[in-house]
N, C-alpha and C positions, 0 to 999 in steps of 0.2 A: 652231446646233444641228441645224436641219433639214438643212443641207448634210452634216454628219457622219452623220446617220441615213441619208441617201441613199447615202453611200459604203459604210456597213455593209450596207445591203440589197443593193447591187450585189455586194459581196464574197460575201455568202451565196449569191446567185444563181449567181455564177461557180463557187463551190465545189460547189453542187448539180449543175451541168452537168458539171464535171470528174469528179465521182464517178460520175455516170451514164454517162459515156463511158469510164471507166477500166477497169482490169483486173478480171476476176472474182475474187471472194474464194474462199478454200478452201471455204467453206460453199456457195457457188454451184456450184462444180465437184462437190462431194460430192452435192449435190441432182441435178445433171445425170447423174452416174454412176448414182445410184439409179434415176432415171427410165429410163435406157438399159437397165439390168439388168432392169427390170420390163417394158419394152415390146418389146425385140428378139425377133424370131421365130427367129433363128439366125444363123450366120455360116460363112464358109469362110476359112481362114487358111493361109499358108505361112510357114515360118520356118527359120532355121539355128540349131542349138543346139550350143554348144561346152562340153564338160565338161573340167574341170581336176581331177577327183577321183581319177584313177588314175596309172599310171606315166607316161603321156604324154597330151597333149590328144586328145580324140576329138570328131569333128564329125559331126552328124546332120542330115539333112533332115527336117523335121517338117511334116506336112500334117494339118490339123484341120478336121473338119466337125462342126457342132452344129446340131441342129434341136430346138426347144422341144417338149416339156418335157424329155425325157431321152434323146434319141437322140444318140450320139456315135460318131465314127470318128476315131481318132488313128493315123496311119501314121508310123513312125519308121524311117529308113533310114540306116545307117552309110555315110558317103561312101567310106571306105577299104576296108572289109571286105565291101561288097556284101551285107549281111545286113539283113533288114527284119522288123518286127513290126507288128501292127495291134491296137490296143485298141478294142473295139467294145462299144457298149451299145445294146440294143433291147428289145423286149417280152419276149424269151426270157431275158434276163439280161445279164451282162457276160462278154465273151470276150477271151482273149488268143490271137492267131493268129500262128504262125510259118510263113509260106507255104512257104519252102524245104524245111522238114521235114514239111510237110503236117500239122502239129500244131495242135491247138486245145484250149483249156481253157475251161470254162464255170463261172461263179460266180453265186450269188445274193448280190450285193454292193452296198454303198452307193456304190461308186466312181462318180463322182469326188468326191462331196460329203464323204467322210470325211477328206480332207486337202487341202492346197494343191496346185495343179497348174500348173506354170510355163507350159505351152503352152495353157491354157484361159483365154480372155478373161474369162468371168464369174467364174472363180476369182480372177483378179487383182483385179477390181473388188471382189469380196467381201472380200478381204484388206485393201483400202484402206478400205472402209466400216466394217469391224469393228474396226479398230485405233485405239483412242483415243490412242495414243502416236505416231501417224504424223506425219511431217514433210513439208513441201511447199515446193517452189520452182517458179518460172515463168521460162522464157526467152522469146525472141521467138516461137518456134514450138512450144514443148513445155511440158508440165506434168510435173514429176518428183516422185514420192512415194517416201518411204522408210517401209517398214512391217516389222512383225514377221511371222513366217511360221508355218505349221503343216504343214511337209513331213514325209514319213515319215522322211527322213534328218535327224535332230536336229542334225547338224553344220551344216545350212543354216539359220542363225538369223535372217538379215535379208535384205531384198531392196529393190532400187531399181527402180521401175516408171516407164517413160517413156511418156507418151501424147501423141498429136498434139493440138495446141491447137485445131485447126479442128473436128475431129469426135470427139475422145476415143478414136480408134482406137489400138491398141497399137503401139509402135515398138520398144521394147527392155525386157528384164528382166535384171537382174543379181542373182544370189543369192550371199550371202557367209557366211563363217563368223564366229565371234566376234571374230577379228582383222581382219575386213572384207576378207579376201582373196576375190576373185571365184572361185567354184568352178563356177558354171554361168552361161552367158550365152546369152540367146535374142534373136536379131535377126529381127523380122518383116519379110518381104519383100513380102507382100501381105495385104490384109484386106478382105473383102467382107461387108457387113452385110445381113441379110435376103435371102439368095440363094434360088434355087429348087432343089429337090432332086427326083431321080427315084425312082420306085418301086424298091425293092431296094437303094438306096444304103447302107442300114444292115443288109442281110441278110448273115448269116455266110457261107453257102456262096458267094454271089455275090462277096463280098469275097475269100474264099480263092482262088477260081478266077481272078478278075481279077488278083490279085497274082501268082499263079503264072505267068500268061501274060506278064506284064510283066517278070518276074524272069529272071535267068540260069538255065541248066539246073540241076536239083537236084544235090545233093552227089555228087561223083564219089568213087570209091574213093581213100582217102588213099594218097599215094605215100611218105610219111615217117611214122615213128612219132609218136604223139601226144605233144605237149610237155606235161609235167606242170606244173601251176601250184600255187602255195602261197599261203595267206592271208598278207598283210603285216600284218594285225592279228589278235591273239589276246588273249582276256581274261587279265588278270594271274594268274599261277600256273597257266596251262594251256599245255602244250607237246606237240609231236609225239612220240608214243611208238612208233607202229608204222605202217609204210607197206608195202603189199604189192600186187603185180600178180596179178590173177586173170584167167586166159584165159577168154574167152566167145566165143560165136558171132559177135559183132560186133567182135571184137578185144580188146585188153587193157582191163581195168577196173582202175583204181587206187583203192585204199581206204586212206585215211589216218585214223588214230585219234589224236585229241588228248585227253590226260588231264590232270586237275587239278580245281580247284574247279568249273569249268564245262566239262565234257567235251563233245566233239562228234565226229562222223564226217563226213568229206568224201569223196565218191565222184565220180570223173570217168571218162567213156568217150566214144569217138568217137560223134558224132551219127549217127542213122540216119533215113532218110525212112520215116515210118509209111505202111502201105498204104492207109489210109482216113482221111478228114478228120472222122470222127464225133467230136464234142467229148467230151473227158474231163470228166465232171461232177464238180465239187468240192463235196461237201455242206458241207464247212467249208473256208474258204480265202479268200484275197484276192490280187488282182494287186498286186505290190510293185515300186516303181521302184528298181532297183539302179544307175541311172545309165547304164551301158553296155548294159543290157538290162532287159526287164520280166520279173520272176520270178513264181513261183507259191508263195505261202506258206500252210502249214497250221499247226496248233498246235505241231508239233514238227519242221518241216522247211521248207526252201526248195529249189525246183527251178528251174533256168534253163539256157538254151543260149546259148553264145557262141563265135563263131569256129570252128564245126564240132565243138564239144565239149559234151556234156550234163553238168551238175553236179547233185549232190544233197548238201545240207548238212542233217544230222539231229542233233537233241539233245533230251533231255528236261529239260535243266538250264538252257538259255539262254532269256532272254526275247526277244521279237520284235525289239527294238531291237538287242540284241547279235548276234542271228543275221544281221540285215541288214547290220550293220557288218562282220562277218566276210566275208559273201558279197561285199560291194562291194570288199573288199580282195584278192580272189583273182585276182591278176595277176602275182605274183612267180614267177620261174623257179628260184629257189633258196629253201631253207627260211630263214625269218626268223631 
């Protein structure tokens, strides 16, 4: 009997040792992420973002700086079209900068806390921590979480977040629709925790000037007529009723009027470099992620610039989600 008890005690001891040396549980990792979210002073990250939400895949270089509590700088550069934007947050507000056009908009906004942000590490951690339905797997070198999302684009309904097992730094994010098709993939190429920042790193004018010095020369005069684009999504019962070209000092302006239960107007014209970079103050409005660009949304309109063209979508009948869905679909060269 004593011999049996000794074997039982030895087995218990071995079990305790094995558990102590074993894999971390999901609860352990959640606690580690919560601690990192609380303690980190900031980070710098570089990533490549691939979008499958339009006519063809688009690839962007993403550069992110974050300094606690609420200083942000997110630079997005399209690899093929050589166009860039910067989303900035500092003590003066939230800014959307388009350096090539010398344009800047300023908001009093809750961005980025008002929705999920695929390129912000703390937003990814928050999505993991706040989702009671999350699932979790571990490989030799990585932790992989599947979570629900809170993106402005409601078609992005689930995400897979891959973290480095060693230090919980981000490796990859995949965002999927309800059919689990990957529509957005972000691959992190570098991540530095608690870096140092210089004075002026989050200053609007310094960022605008610096980006303009690094960029190609500003827009040249167009050599070909502007290609008119059409939305590939329109609300049911709404269709194009009138399209007209209006001559302006900046070239042709195309005005399309869609009529039906949810009417709207779409205006597009060649982009122009504005003479001064004084921010346009938006008393009501939000920066909105359209995928291919960052737009400016008010109660009844969305403005954005893409590939040398300025767009304005206006409606008193569409809700915000429908407006964003239409704007994201403006890439067709023929009427739907």
